Phi, psi and omega in degrees: 000129181281169184298328179296320182291321179301320181289329188270322189254138174272324181221136173230134180233132185225123172048051186270132181230145167223117184240123174255148176258123173242101192065238175261003183260139178265126175252119181267093179293324173227136188229065176082077184253137180222132170186168178220140182242122179285153178299148181072030179248142169262099185259130177245131176255116188241138178183165178284177178294134182087004185280340182108005185289321180287323175298319181296316178301314181298322182286324176297326179278356179078025181266339176223136179282145175284153172287327177199150176117180183236145173226109183250118180234129182050038175084001186244140180279115179290325188287350179264354185271147173271179188296320178297320177294322176296319177299310181299323181295314179298320179298326186269335193232344194234142171241154182234139172240125186262148176294321184262019173071313177055046174268143178282125192295332182250025164252150176287171179299316178303311184296318176300317182291322183287342188303316182298334178289334173305316183287349172268000179077021183283144179289158191299315184297320179291317177303317183292320180297316180290326181292318180294325178295315182293326181290324177297319182303324181264010170080026182232033184299334181280356183254016185303325181262008177278143174270161184306320183294347181261007184236153173287170180300316180295322178292321176299321181290326177292327171300316177301321177291320175299322178298320179290329183279336192295336179272005180054056186281151172289326185228138176242128176254128181236120185255101182047054189295344179249014185299331182256014184248157175284171190294323181290318181289325177303312182298321178292322179293322175292320175301317181295316180297317184292322176295319177304314180301313184295318186273327182260356177060032176264162182256130176239130174246117184241135176262134176207157175263357190256114179298328177297315179293322180296336185291351174281346183287153170289327183225133182235119178254120178263128182233140178212133180049042175080004181233145175278124181267335184195142171237120180255140170259125195222047192281354180292139183278128179292143185303323186285358179257348186301324186256013180281127181253144175272166173091020172120008183250009178290131180267104179243091189295340182276353185285156172286137179293163179295322179297313180297320182293320180298330185269353178295146178296139180293155177298138176301118185301141173234136187290140173241159179307319178188176181276182194300350177270030180299154179295143180296141176091351178292144186283113177209141180274111181222161168307131193279082181293327179290347177185085188308128181255114184299335183296333178300316185270006173088013179279133173273100185285350183266341186246347182242000000 
């Protein structure tokens, strides 16, 4: 890839195959996939269960090796990296938004957001400062000391978005990020993601089974039986997104108010080895930011 292509494209996928052996049968989860995503694009990959969309996401994120083909992200070949190199790459370049939020229940919103920075060796004061900035970006600055159980689903997902943003990633992968949300909150989360792409010039790749949700993408990749059936360019901005402001002005009628959330009973505390300024390398079960594991969020990596 020449320098001009490196500058233009966030992701390039070429002749990509993923073949699983089930007994003596070959199952082609991906069957020769080609596409390129320009930087600063909100790309939606849409398909039914078993279409190959989650397998494609996992391979772009370096979580599964391809059987054949190339995956170039930020100018680097993912298929040529070993596991340690992939972990380092994800820490430096990639953020994840999960369907099931994956927030630690007895950490506050600020602590959850700051957690990925712990694995980068960043000092506590800087982590907290960056986490507060990310929380403000998603409009929840007043919820910094709330734990997940004191927030609605939509608020938890916005904390998850802030957690993905805090590392300032070039690319954000979102695996059915609105799957657990009601229709009103889903719309607001999509508005937020779209505004982040537009204002921060970051690239978001979202997997969904819903064509209506996919219509919010600048680019829509339709996948069926492991093959791309159509790629739509959809860069026109929807009218209802034009006046959405980041930093606390999203109108989400289904959300719990700050007063109600503050009065909610706290989550029953559960012991953790330590709080987020834990020493690097200490054993703790957390959402795997060093290498996102799809099984945590409920994705069947072997069938989709």
